[in-house]
N, C-alpha and C positions, 0 to 999 in steps of 0.2 A: 676544498677549497682548490681550484688554478693556483697556476705561480702571479709572479708582483706583474710581472711582463707579463704574460698569454691579458691580464686582467688591463693594463690598457692600450693593451690593441684592442681588445676588446671594442673600449669605451667611446677610443677611437675612433671605430670601425659603424660604434654603431652611432656614433654623430652624426656620420655623414653619412651613413642608409637616413637616419629621419631629415634629413635638415633637405635631400633633393626631395625635388612634388613629386606627389606618388597620388594616388585616386586617394586614399581618406584626405590629405591637405583638400584634394577640388573636393570630394564632399560633401565638410562643413567649411568649408570656403561658400560652397553653389546652397547653402543651409541658411548658414549667413548671411545670403542676398539675397534668399525669394523670403528669410523670415525674419532678420535682423539677430538681430547680433546672442539672446539670450538665446533659441534655438541653435543656433552654430554654437553655443560654446555644452547645449547637453547634446548636439549632438557629436559633439567630440569626446568628454563624456562615454555617451555606450556607444566610440566604437571601441574606446580601452576596453571596458564592462566589453566587447563580444571580442574581443583581441584572447582576452583570461581563459578563452575555447579549445584557442588553437593550442593560448601557453602547459595548459590543461594535458590533450591531443598529445601531444612533440615532450608528455614528459612520458604517458602514459602509454609513448611508441606508436597509437593509436592513429597518430600525419605517415605510415606507412603505407597502410591501403591505399592508398592517394597512388605511390609510384606501384602496388603489387595492382590497383584495382584500377584502370584509365578510365570503364565505360562512367565511377561512381564516378569520378575525378569527373569529369568529360556536367555527366546530368546535374551537382553540382553545381560548380558551373554558371552554364546558363541560366538557374534556377537563380541563382546569384546576379545572371548580366539581366534577365527579362525581368530583376525585381526593384533592380536602378532607372529601368527608362519601364517604368512603372510609374511610379515618383513622379520621375522625368514632366512627363506627358499630362500626371499628378499636377507637379507647379503651372508649369506654361502653362497653359487654360482656367486654372485656381483666376478667382476674378476678385479685383482689385475689391478694398476693403473701407479703399477714402487717409483723407492723411491724423485720419485721428486712431489707434487702434483700442477698441479693446481691452481691457490688465486678462480678461475670461482666455477672448481670445488665444494673445499671447501663452498664456501658461496654455488651453486645449498643441498648438503649436509649438512650444514647446517638449509636452509629453510624446507627441504625435512624432517632432525628428530626435529626441532618446531611442522609441523602440524603435522606428524604423535605422538608425544608423547600427544598435544589435542585431538583431537580421542580419545585413545588409553588410558587416566584417565578420558574420557565425556565421554566410553565405561563400566565404569569398578561402575559398581555396589554395591559393596562389600567397594568402601569407600560411595559411597549415602549412606550404612547400618549404616558404624562404624560415618555417623555425622548425625544423626539421633540420635542413638544409645545412640554416647557420651561426643555431648553437652546437653542435654536434665540434665545431674548428676552436667552441672555447670546452669544452670540458675536459676537466682528468678522472679514466677512468680509477691513478691508482691515489687519487684522493680522502681522505676518510669520509667525507658527503657522499652522498650513494648517490650516482650518477642524476639519476627519481632527481631526486633537493634537489642534484647543482644547476639541471633544463627549467625546471620552478624557478627555483630565482632567477635564477641567469635573464630566462623569457621575460618576466615580471621588469627585470630593467629597460628588458627590450619597449616594452609596452609604452616602461611609462615616461620609456626618451623618443616618441615618438606619437602620445599625445601631443608629450608638450611643441612638437612645433606643430600640431593641426590646431594646437591656440592660439599659439605664434598668428597660424595664419589667416582663423574667425579675430582676431583684432584688428588683424590688417587690412581683411575686408570691410572688416566690420568698420572704421575706420577714414576710408573710402561712400562707402554710403549712408554716415551719416551728415556726411553732408546733404544727400540728400535724399534728407527724409520726409523735404518739407513737398515739395512732387508729384504729386501724383500716378504721373506718368513715369517717370524717374524711378519709384518701387515698383510700377510694373515689367518696365523691362528690366530693373535684376530679377525680381519676379524670371521674364520669361529670359530672363542668363541658371537663371542656379536653377532653370527646367531643365537649358541647355545642355548641360555641361554635365547632370544627372544621365540624363539621352544617349550623351558622350561617349559616358565614360562607360554604362551598358553597353551601347554594342564595339565599345573598343575589346571590352574582357566580351564579349561570346564572341571576336573574329577572335579574339590569340591564338596561334594554334595550337599553346603546350598553359 
């Protein structure tokens, strides 16, 4: 494995990147605002699992394709962007369920948030580029462990640290909306705010030049 000094730099840099507010944190917060804390947590779990698509892709070297084939990168980016916009519009237009939420509905929303978030993260080529650009800085080709294994281990650590930030964001958003839970008007506003955040993320991703 890399030297101790390199690992310290790796953990410090990863922590900085992880806790800078980004799309994944905003997405988890939006799901929390729209559907509640449990849905936010399942969304964070889905983002975490979706991140492993990029970890394994980086370990296999597949992410290089995004550099070699720009049109492939653009296609995946646009699909992910429009999917985010579609989710946001669906939340924005959702009808209020009233002050009392049925357990079955809550489970369905959490399940939906889980699978949606896996798709969102798997369709995010920026994450793939990040892993391919960031992880090689901490790979030691002369180490006893093969390069692909170093990619997998370091990528898993990065994914875990990013997920810890997403979970913290969910609890922060949950603490805010918990006080507004009794108001159906506030619930409607939170759901629309969550939808607006997702639409904004989708537009931002679609308009990014790289």
